[in-house]
N, C-alpha and C positions, 0 to 999 in steps of 0.2 A: 503493498500500499503506500506506492509516494506521495500523496496527499493529505496534510492534516489541520484540520482548524481547531484552532483554541478560543475560550474567548472567556469570559468575566462580565460582571453588572461593574458600572465604574464606581460606586456607594463601597465595592467590596476588592478593590482594585489588593488589595495585601490578598486575597484569595477570599474563597476557593475559587478554583481556577478552572472551568470545562475543557478535557483532552481529549475526549471522542467518543463517537456512538458505539453502540452494539455489534458494527465490524468492522470496530479499530484491530490493528494487530496487537496480540495479547502479548507478545514479546516485551513489545512498544509498554504500554499499559502497564505492565510490570514493574520494567526499568523506570517509570516514574511515579511508582506508588501507587497507580491509581485505585479505585471500586467502583465497582459498577452497580450503578442506582437508576432505580426506574420511581419515578416521580408519582406519587397517585394523580389521575385521571389520564394521564400519557402512557400510550402502545409503543412506549420505545423506551432503549434503556441509554444509559448516558453516565460516562466516565467522568471522575474528579478526585483531584487532589486537593488537599491545603494549601500548597505554597501559591505564591504569587504569578503572576503571568512572567515574570522576568526571570525567575528562577528555573520557572519552564523550559524558557525559552534559551536559557542557558545550558541546559540538561539535555534539551531536543537538539543543539548546533553541536552536542559534542559525539553524538551518533551518526551527524551527514543532515541534519535535515536544515534548512536555509526559512526565512520569511521570505518569501512573495510579495505579500500583502498586506494592510495594516489600516483598518475604518473603525468607523463609530455606527454603532444602530440603536437607535435612541439612546437606552441608558447601559449598550453592550458595546465593549472593545472585543474586535474579533479580528486575528490572525491567520493567515493563509499560508501553510509552509509547505515545501515538497523538497523531497527528497530524490536523485538523484539514483537508478537499477540499477544496480552492477551487472 
């Protein structure tokens, strides 16, 4: 999976950080220390970590991910990352 989205709420910029969905690479989620949760009323799961986005971005850079773009959507900050395939 060469693409990844991470996000956080602006008021929670010190964490937690959303780091993946139910189809995310389990090895990367394990490396990040992410836990899989399903919010009441949702029919999908997400991965979360308690770390702020800056620490998550640092960890992902160490394993080859690069930020492609970043934006704000309402009260949410979103980063799109990519990792070159071997």
